[in-house]
C-alpha positions as CSV (number, residue, x, y, z in Angstrom):
1,M,1.0,-15.9,17.8
2,M,-1.0,-14.8,14.4
3,E,-2.6,-11.8,17.2
4,K,1.1,-10.7,17.6
5,L,2.1,-10.7,14.1
6,Y,-1.5,-9.0,13.3
7,G,-0.9,-6.8,15.6
8,I,2.7,-5.6,14.4
9,I,1.4,-5.0,10.8
10,M,-1.4,-3.1,12.2
11,R,1.0,-0.4,14.4
12,L,3.0,-0.4,11.0
13,N,0.4,0.4,9.1
14,K,-0.6,3.5,11.0
15,I,3.0,4.6,10.9
16,F,3.6,4.6,7.3
17,A,0.1,6.2,7.0
18,E,0.8,9.3,9.5
19,A,3.9,9.5,7.4
20,T,1.9,9.8,4.5
21,G,0.4,12.7,6.0
22,Y,3.4,14.1,7.1
23,M,5.2,13.5,3.6
24,M,2.4,15.4,2.0
25,L,2.8,18.5,3.9
26,L,6.6,18.0,2.9
27,V,5.2,18.3,-0.4
28,V,3.2,21.8,0.1
29,I,6.2,23.0,1.8
30,L,8.7,21.9,-1.0
31,L,6.5,23.4,-3.3
32,L,5.9,26.8,-1.7
33,I,9.8,27.1,-1.6
34,D,9.7,26.3,-5.4
35,T,7.2,28.9,-5.8
36,A,8.8,31.5,-4.1
37,G,12.2,30.8,-5.5
38,Y,10.8,31.4,-9.0
39,L,8.8,34.6,-7.9
40,F,11.9,36.2,-6.7
41,S,14.0,34.9,-9.4
42,Q,16.2,32.8,-7.4
43,P,15.0,29.0,-8.5
44,I,16.2,26.6,-6.1
45,Y,17.2,23.4,-8.5
46,G,15.9,20.0,-7.3
47,V,13.0,20.9,-5.0
48,T,10.3,20.2,-7.8
49,E,12.3,16.3,-8.3
50,L,12.2,15.7,-4.3
51,A,8.3,16.9,-4.2
52,I,7.9,14.7,-6.7
53,F,9.8,12.0,-5.2
54,T,7.8,12.4,-2.1
55,I,4.2,12.2,-3.4
56,V,5.1,9.1,-4.5
57,G,6.7,7.8,-1.1
58,A,3.4,9.2,0.3
59,A,1.2,7.7,-2.4
60,Y,2.8,3.5,-1.6
61,L,3.4,4.5,2.1
62,G,-0.4,4.4,2.5
63,L,-1.4,1.3,0.7
64,G,-1.2,-1.2,4.0
65,Y,-3.7,1.0,5.9
66,T,-6.1,1.3,2.8
67,E,-6.3,-2.6,2.8
68,Q,-6.3,-2.4,6.6
69,T,-9.3,0.1,6.8
70,R,-10.9,-2.0,3.1
71,A,-10.9,1.3,2.0
72,H,-9.8,0.1,-1.9
73,I,-11.9,0.8,-4.6
74,R,-14.4,-1.9,-4.9
75,V,-16.8,-2.4,-7.9
76,T,-19.8,-3.6,-6.3
77,A,-22.2,-3.1,-9.3
78,L,-22.8,-6.6,-9.7
79,T,-21.4,-8.1,-6.7
80,K,-24.5,-6.7,-4.3
81,Y,-27.0,-8.6,-6.1
82,F,-25.5,-11.6,-5.1
83,K,-26.4,-13.5,-2.0
84,R,-23.9,-12.8,1.3
85,R,-21.9,-16.4,0.9
86,T,-21.2,-15.9,-2.7
87,Q,-20.0,-12.1,-1.7
88,Q,-18.0,-13.6,1.0
89,G,-16.7,-16.1,-1.6
90,L,-15.7,-13.4,-4.3
91,E,-14.4,-11.6,-1.9
92,I,-11.5,-14.8,-0.9
93,F,-11.0,-15.1,-4.3
94,C,-9.8,-11.1,-5.3
95,G,-8.3,-11.1,-1.9
96,L,-6.5,-14.7,-3.0
97,L,-5.9,-13.0,-6.7
98,S,-4.4,-10.2,-5.0
99,F,-1.9,-12.1,-2.7
100,V,-0.3,-13.4,-6.3
101,V,-0.6,-10.7,-8.3
102,I,1.3,-8.2,-5.2
103,A,3.9,-10.8,-4.0
104,I,5.2,-10.5,-7.9
105,T,5.1,-7.5,-7.9
106,T,7.0,-7.0,-4.8
107,Y,9.3,-9.4,-5.5
108,A,9.6,-7.2,-8.7
109,A,10.0,-3.8,-7.1
110,F,12.6,-5.3,-4.8
111,L,14.8,-6.2,-7.7
112,K,14.4,-3.1,-8.8
113,A,15.7,-1.2,-5.8
114,A,18.5,-3.9,-5.6
115,V,19.3,-3.1,-9.3
116,A,19.2,0.9,-8.5
117,Y,21.3,0.9,-5.5
118,S,24.1,-1.4,-7.3
119,D,24.3,0.7,-10.3
120,S,24.0,3.8,-8.2
121,E,21.0,5.0,-10.7
122,S,20.1,8.7,-10.0
123,L,17.7,10.8,-12.1
124,A,18.8,13.1,-14.6
125,G,18.8,17.0,-13.7
126,L,21.1,19.4,-12.5
127,V,20.8,18.0,-9.3
128,L,21.2,13.9,-9.4
129,F,18.8,12.4,-6.8
130,P,19.5,8.3,-6.1
131,L,16.9,6.3,-7.1
132,A,17.5,3.6,-5.0
133,P,15.5,5.3,-1.4
134,I,12.3,5.9,-3.0
135,R,12.7,2.1,-4.6
136,F,13.4,0.8,-1.6
137,V,10.3,2.6,0.1
138,I,7.9,1.5,-2.7
139,A,9.3,-2.0,-1.8
140,A,8.8,-2.3,1.5
141,S,5.3,-0.3,1.2
142,L,4.2,-3.1,-1.4
143,L,5.6,-5.8,1.2
144,L,3.8,-4.1,4.3
145,F,0.3,-4.4,1.7
146,W,1.1,-8.0,0.6
147,F,0.8,-8.8,4.5
148,Q,-2.1,-6.9,5.1
149,I,-3.7,-9.0,2.2
150,L,-2.4,-12.4,3.6
151,A,-4.4,-11.3,6.8
152,N,-7.7,-10.2,5.4
153,V,-7.7,-13.3,3.4
154,I,-6.9,-15.1,6.5
155,I,-9.7,-13.0,8.4
156,D,-12.0,-13.7,5.4
157,V,-11.6,-17.2,5.2
158,A,-12.3,-17.8,9.0
159,N,-15.4,-15.6,8.8
160,F,-16.2,-18.0,5.5
161,V,-16.0,-21.3,7.9
162,R,-17.5,-19.6,10.7
163,S,-20.6,-18.3,8.7
164,D,-21.0,-22.0,7.4
165,K,-20.5,-23.1,10.8
166,L,-23.4,-21.2,12.4
167,A,-26.0,-21.9,8.9
168,N,-25.3,-25.8,9.7
169,K,-26.1,-25.1,13.3
170,I,-29.3,-23.0,12.9
171,S,-30.1,-25.3,10.1
172,G,-29.6,-28.7,12.5
173,D,-27.1,-30.0,10.1
174,S,-24.1,-30.2,12.5
């Protein structure tokens, strides 16, 4: 059951990561259109705002995949001098801390998205862009990120326990 759930999370992460790439292509196209509009003295209103929304969406959609591949920035200046077991323990601690922080952030993001939807919030300007869609993208991306953090913590704890059993077996303690 856990393998099936993890497989679903991995597939969603991959889909979101690929969507991020396409969204960045869309940003380039939108900015080219915006630039062309200004070159021909025919600005197209709302293109810049749409590009900004797309960048925000792309940034959040990639969080889960980045966590899955463990490519987030890590501070290793001190931890590289610790024993392997201590490094594993710190990784679990940081994972649990991230799990709690992202859970709170995800909850707040869903609340903010719900308010944006119920109040029909929009970005002020010549073209009114509703905020709810991008806020729901952010909330859904954070939720997937949260699930990936949970999966990584479970994997880290399993590896920690497994390495402890292996150490006991090697030393003859078991």
